[in-house]
C-alpha positions in Angstrom: -97.4 -62.4 50.7 -99.8 -59.6 49.8 -102.5 -61.0 52.2 -99.9 -61.2 55.0 -98.9 -57.6 54.5 -102.6 -56.5 54.8 -103.0 -58.6 58.0 -99.8 -57.1 59.4 -101.0 -53.6 58.5 -104.4 -54.2 60.2 -102.6 -55.5 63.3 -100.3 -52.5 63.4 -103.2 -50.2 63.1 -105.0 -52.0 65.9 -101.9 -51.6 68.1 -101.8 -47.9 67.3 -105.4 -47.5 68.2 -105.0 -49.5 71.4 -101.9 -47.5 72.3 -103.7 -44.2 71.7 -106.7 -45.3 73.9 -104.3 -46.6 76.5 -102.3 -43.3 76.6 -105.4 -41.2 76.8 -106.1 -43.0 80.1 -102.7 -42.3 81.5 -102.0 -39.7 84.1 -100.0 -36.6 83.4 -97.0 -37.9 85.4 -97.2 -41.2 83.6 -97.0 -39.3 80.3 -94.0 -37.5 81.6 -92.3 -40.8 82.4 -93.0 -41.9 78.8 -91.6 -38.8 77.2 -88.2 -39.1 78.9 -88.0 -42.9 78.3 -87.2 -44.6 75.0 -90.8 -44.0 73.9 -90.2 -40.3 73.9 -87.6 -40.7 71.1 -90.1 -42.0 68.6 -93.4 -40.5 69.9 -92.1 -37.3 71.6 -94.3 -34.9 69.6 -97.5 -36.9 70.3 -96.8 -37.4 73.9 -95.8 -33.8 74.4 -99.1 -32.7 72.8 -101.0 -35.0 75.3 -99.1 -33.5 78.2 -99.9 -30.0 77.0 -103.5 -30.8 76.5 -103.9 -32.5 79.9 -102.1 -29.7 81.7 -104.4 -27.0 80.3 -107.4 -28.8 81.9 -105.9 -29.0 85.4 -107.4 -27.0 88.3 -105.0 -24.8 90.3 -104.7 -27.4 93.0 -103.9 -30.1 90.4 -101.2 -27.8 88.8 -99.6 -27.4 92.2 -99.6 -31.1 92.8 -98.1 -31.7 89.3 -95.3 -29.2 90.0 -94.4 -31.0 93.2 -94.5 -34.4 91.4 -92.1 -33.4 88.6 -89.9 -31.4 91.0 -89.3 -34.4 93.2 -89.6 -37.3 90.6 -86.9 -35.9 88.2 -84.5 -34.2 90.5 -80.8 -35.2 90.7 -80.0 -38.4 92.7 -77.8 -37.1 95.5 -76.0 -40.4 96.0 -75.1 -40.6 92.4 -73.8 -37.1 92.4 -71.6 -37.9 95.4 -70.2 -41.0 93.7 -69.4 -39.2 90.5 -68.0 -36.3 92.5 -65.7 -38.7 94.3 -64.7 -40.2 90.9 -63.9 -36.8 89.6 -61.8 -35.9 92.6 -59.8 -39.1 92.3 -59.2 -38.8 88.6 -60.0 -35.3 87.3 -60.7 -35.4 83.5 -63.1 -34.0 81.0 -64.8 -37.4 80.9 -65.4 -37.7 84.6 -66.5 -34.0 84.7 -69.1 -34.6 81.9 -70.4 -37.6 83.9 -70.7 -35.5 87.0 -72.5 -32.7 85.1 -74.9 -35.2 83.6 -76.1 -36.7 86.9 -76.0 -33.3 88.8 -78.6 -31.9 86.4 -81.1 -34.6 87.0 -84.0 -35.2 84.5 -86.1 -32.1 85.0 -84.4 -30.1 82.3 -84.6 -33.0 79.9 -88.3 -33.3 80.6 -88.8 -29.6 79.9 -86.8 -29.9 76.6 -89.0 -32.8 75.4 -92.2 -31.1 76.5 -91.1 -28.3 74.2 -91.7 -30.7 71.2 -95.4 -30.1 71.5 -97.1 -27.8 68.9 -96.7 -24.3 70.4 -94.6 -26.0 73.1 -92.4 -23.0 73.8 -95.4 -20.7 74.5 -97.0 -23.5 76.6 -93.9 -23.7 78.8 -93.8 -20.0 79.2 -97.4 -20.1 80.4 -96.6 -23.0 82.6 -93.8 -21.1 84.3 -96.2 -18.2 84.7 -98.4 -20.6 86.7 -95.5 -21.8 88.7 -94.3 -18.3 89.7 -97.7 -17.8 91.5 -97.0 -20.7 93.9 -93.3 -19.9 94.7 -93.8 -17.5 97.6 -95.8 -20.1 99.6 -94.0 -23.2 98.2 -90.2 -22.4 98.2 -89.5 -26.1 97.6 -90.4 -25.5 94.0 -87.7 -22.9 93.4 -85.4 -25.6 92.0 -88.0 -26.4 89.3 -88.3 -22.7 88.5 -84.5 -22.5 88.3 -84.4 -25.2 85.7 -87.1 -23.5 83.6 -85.3 -20.2 83.8 -82.0 -21.7 83.0 -83.4 -23.2 79.7 -85.3 -20.0 78.9 -82.1 -17.9 79.2 -80.7 -20.1 76.3 -83.9 -20.3 74.3 -84.5 -16.5 74.6 -80.9 -15.4 74.2 -81.0 -12.0 72.5 -79.0 -13.5 69.7 -82.1 -15.5 68.7 -84.5 -12.5 69.1 -85.4 -9.9 66.5 -85.9 -6.3 67.4 -88.8 -4.7 65.5 -89.8 -1.0 65.4 -93.6 -0.9 66.1 -95.4 1.5 63.8 -99.0 2.3 62.8 -98.4 -0.2 59.9 -97.6 -3.1 62.3 -100.1 -6.0 62.3 -103.3 -5.1 64.1 -103.1 -8.3 66.1 -99.7 -7.2 67.6 -101.0 -3.6 68.2 -104.0 -5.0 70.1 -101.7 -7.2 72.3 -99.5 -4.2 73.1 -102.5 -2.3 74.3 -103.3 -5.2 76.7 -99.7 -5.7 77.8 -99.0 -2.1 78.8 -99.8 -2.1 82.5 -98.0 1.0 83.9 -99.0 3.9 81.6 -102.3 2.5 80.3 -103.1 2.7 76.6 -106.8 3.3 76.4 -107.5 2.5 72.8 -106.0 2.6 69.3 -106.0 6.4 69.1 -104.1 6.5 72.3 -101.6 4.0 70.9 -101.3 6.0 67.7 -100.0 9.0 69.7 -97.2 6.8 71.0 -96.2 5.9 67.5 -95.9 9.4 66.0 -92.7 11.0 64.6 -91.4 12.3 68.0 -91.9 8.8 69.6 -90.2 5.4 69.1 -91.6 2.0 70.1 -89.5 -1.2 69.9 -90.2 -4.8 70.8 -88.3 -8.0 70.9 -89.8 -11.1 69.1 -88.8 -14.8 69.1 -88.9 -16.6 65.8 -91.1 -19.4 67.3 -93.5 -16.8 68.7 -93.8 -14.5 65.7 -96.8 -12.3 66.7 -96.1 -12.4 70.4 -94.1 -9.5 71.7 -91.8 -10.6 74.5 -90.9 -7.2 75.9 -91.3 -3.6 74.5 -89.9 -0.2 75.3 -91.4 3.2 74.6 -89.2 6.3 73.9 -90.0 10.0 73.7 -87.7 12.5 71.9 -87.5 15.4 74.3 -85.6 18.6 75.0 -83.7 17.4 78.1 -84.8 14.3 79.9 -88.6 14.1 80.4 -89.8 14.9 83.9 -93.6 14.2 83.7 -95.4 11.2 82.3 -98.5 13.3 81.8 -96.5 15.7 79.6 -95.0 12.8 77.6 -98.3 10.9 76.8 -100.5 14.0 76.1 -101.2 15.1 72.5 -98.2 16.3 70.6 -96.9 19.8 71.5 -93.2 19.8 70.6 -91.2 19.7 67.4 -88.9 16.8 67.0 -86.3 19.2 65.6 -85.7 20.7 69.0 -85.1 17.3 70.7 -81.7 16.3 72.0 -82.6 13.5 74.4 -84.3 10.0 74.1 -86.3 9.5 77.2 -87.2 5.9 77.9 -90.6 6.2 79.7 -92.0 2.7 79.7 -90.6 -0.9 79.5 -93.1 -3.7 79.8 -92.4 -7.5 80.0 -95.3 -9.0 78.0 -94.8 -12.6 79.2 -94.9 -13.1 83.0 -93.4 -16.6 82.4 -90.2 -14.9 81.2 -89.7 -12.9 84.4 -86.0 -12.7 85.5 -84.8 -13.9 82.1 -83.1 -10.5 81.7 -84.2 -9.3 78.3 -84.7 -5.7 79.3 -81.1 -4.7 79.7 -80.2 -6.0 76.2 -83.3 -4.3 74.8 -82.4 -0.8 76.1 -78.8 -1.1 74.9 -79.9 -2.3 71.4 -82.5 0.5 71.1 -79.8 3.1 72.1 -77.8 1.9 69.1 -80.8 2.0 66.8 -81.6 5.6 67.8 -78.0 6.7 67.4 -78.0 5.2 63.9 -81.3 6.8 62.9 -81.0 10.1 64.8 -77.3 11.1 65.4 -78.6 14.5 66.7 -79.9 12.7 69.8 -76.9 12.9 72.2 -78.5 12.1 75.6 -80.3 9.0 76.9 -82.3 8.9 80.1 -85.4 7.4 81.7 -88.6 8.6 83.3 -89.0 5.7 85.7 -91.6 4.7 88.3 -90.7 4.1 91.9 -92.7 0.9 92.8 -92.8 0.0 96.4 -91.9 3.4 97.8 -95.3 4.2 99.4 -95.4 0.7 101.0 -91.9 1.2 102.3 -92.8 4.6 103.7 -96.0 3.2 105.4 -93.8 0.5 107.1 -91.6 3.1 108.8 -92.1 4.1 112.4 -91.4 7.6 113.6 -88.0 6.6 115.0 -86.8 5.4 111.5 -88.2 8.6 109.8 -86.4 10.8 112.4 -83.2 8.9 111.8 -83.4 9.5 108.1 -84.6 13.1 108.1 -82.9 14.2 111.3 -83.7 17.9 112.0 -87.2 17.8 110.6 -90.8 18.0 112.0 -91.9 14.6 110.8 -95.5 15.3 111.7 -95.6 17.3 108.5 -95.6 14.0 106.6 -98.7 12.6 108.4 -100.9 13.6 105.4 -99.2 10.9 103.4 -100.8 8.3 105.6 -104.2 9.7 105.2 -106.7 7.5 103.1 -108.1 10.8 101.7 -104.8 11.8 100.1 -105.6 13.3 96.7 -103.7 13.7 93.5 -102.0 17.1 93.4 -102.2 17.7 97.2 -100.2 21.0 97.7 -98.5 19.5 100.7 -96.6 17.2 98.3 -94.8 20.2 96.9 -94.5 22.0 100.3 -92.6 19.0 101.7 -90.7 18.1 98.5 -87.2 18.5 100.2 -88.1 15.9 102.9 -89.7 13.6 100.3 -86.6 13.8 98.1 -84.4 12.9 101.0 -86.5 10.0 101.8 -86.4 8.8 98.2 -82.7 9.2 98.0 -82.2 7.2 101.1 -84.6 4.5 99.8 -82.8 4.2 96.5 -79.2 4.3 97.9 -79.3 2.8 101.4 -82.3 0.3 101.5 -81.0 -3.1 100.3 -82.2 -6.6 99.8 -80.7 -9.6 101.8 -78.2 -10.0 98.9 -77.0 -6.4 99.2 -78.7 -5.1 96.1 -81.0 -2.0 96.0 -84.4 -2.8 97.4 -86.2 -1.0 94.5 -86.4 -3.3 91.5 -86.4 -0.5 88.9 -83.3 1.0 90.4 -81.6 -2.4 90.4 -82.4 -2.8 86.8 -81.1 0.6 85.6 -78.0 0.7 87.9 -77.2 -2.9 86.7 -77.3 -1.5 83.1 -74.7 1.1 84.0 -77.1 4.1 84.5 -76.8 6.8 87.2 -79.6 8.2 89.3 -80.0 11.7 87.9 -83.0 13.4 89.6 -86.1 12.8 91.8 -89.3 14.1 90.3 -92.2 15.3 92.5 -95.5 14.8 90.8 -93.8 13.0 87.9 -96.8 10.7 87.7 -99.9 12.6 88.8 -102.3 9.7 88.4 -104.2 7.3 90.7 -101.6 4.6 90.0 -98.7 7.0 90.5 -99.9 8.2 93.8 -100.8 4.7 95.1 -97.3 3.5 94.1 -95.1 6.3 95.1 -97.1 9.5 96.0 -96.7 10.5 92.3 -92.8 10.6 92.6 -90.7 9.4 89.6 -87.0 9.1 89.0 -84.7 10.1 86.1 -81.8 7.7 85.4 -79.1 8.8 82.9 -77.2 6.5 80.6 -73.8 8.2 80.0 -72.6 6.1 77.1 -68.9 6.8 77.8 -69.3 5.6 81.4 -71.6 2.7 81.2 -69.1 -0.1 81.6 -67.3 1.6 84.5 -70.6 2.3 86.4 -71.8 -1.2 85.7 -68.6 -2.9 86.9 -68.4 -0.8 90.1 -72.1 -1.5 90.9 -71.6 -5.3 90.6 -68.1 -5.7 92.0 -68.2 -3.0 94.8 -71.8 -2.2 95.2 -71.2 1.5 94.3 -74.3 3.4 93.3 -73.7 6.2 90.8 -75.7 9.4 91.3 -75.6 13.0 90.2 -74.9 16.2 92.1 -78.6 16.8 92.2 -79.0 13.7 94.3 -75.9 14.2 96.4 -77.4 17.1 98.3 -80.2 14.8 99.6 -78.0 11.9 100.6 
């Protein structure tokens, strides 16, 4: 009996070794077939690890091919969906509805769930979606795969699972280093530059996921100011003001650290949560606003012909704006201030009247803040007097105000009626 057990153990070990060698020779798509089959139940972690390892060694062309393969191979069977839909219409019930939901989902989401079993599987999938996003503009057929990934991420990265952490000088050095690398808009040059943004008149918060403990997902930077901030250079320069005089929290930078989590809507929850934290810690802070960039404005302006500009500005000599098209435009050009009234009218039109095909504001930052229930408060000439600021929007920035007692009303009117809330300062330029 003992000898038989030894023989059986050796045989089983041989099968395991053979199985491993065999699976090493399998293609990535064959491993995907395995992980959503019965094999995936017992060997899910091992297969998921192999998928992760093989994927990381793919070239860009091979990644694109792989995305097409899983997008097509594991999509819903249309004939099955039609049959189950007919069954549901004939006899509506929870049972028939569940069957319809099951077949309409297809197998892509189940594949993604099982791939998540790999060590560091969640971060692997976030990076995989980051790769996928790069192909979407030229390969719109892959949008359904992206939709499945985003659908699952919205559950996995639900704010209820996330922890909000206040970033301080005592935060782990590895996290601080990542924050320096992730800040793309208002560059953090080094640790001493970061230290300025963590002083007593500043606040820095980030969302973390329990599975990705030292990986910030998104962070926001706040300055305590007297009135809402109107210049990014003023905010990031060495300390000059006393926190005791502050009455406003100015949100001046929000950065999504993980490109693979784009459009998973973490930012709106983050801002509202940070407002609550600041109110608890500093009840003397009564006002909440932003100093926001205006991405895409210069490109939009460059795309306008004279007829469009005339229509927007009406009784105005549009030749006065020709300097904006000059490649030699320099930071602080005095003509920017000379023509500030015309520029503000253009910006107001851009924010309020220029829309996407779905009827939302063309400017993504405006969409974000208006969707959160904010109002457009002011247009700031030379709000960002940097190379980046001038390239993006001729140095123009925008203040949005969060009126806490009106948030829900503004939010609801924006989404249900398309109404854009703006101040009296903006009204005179509309």
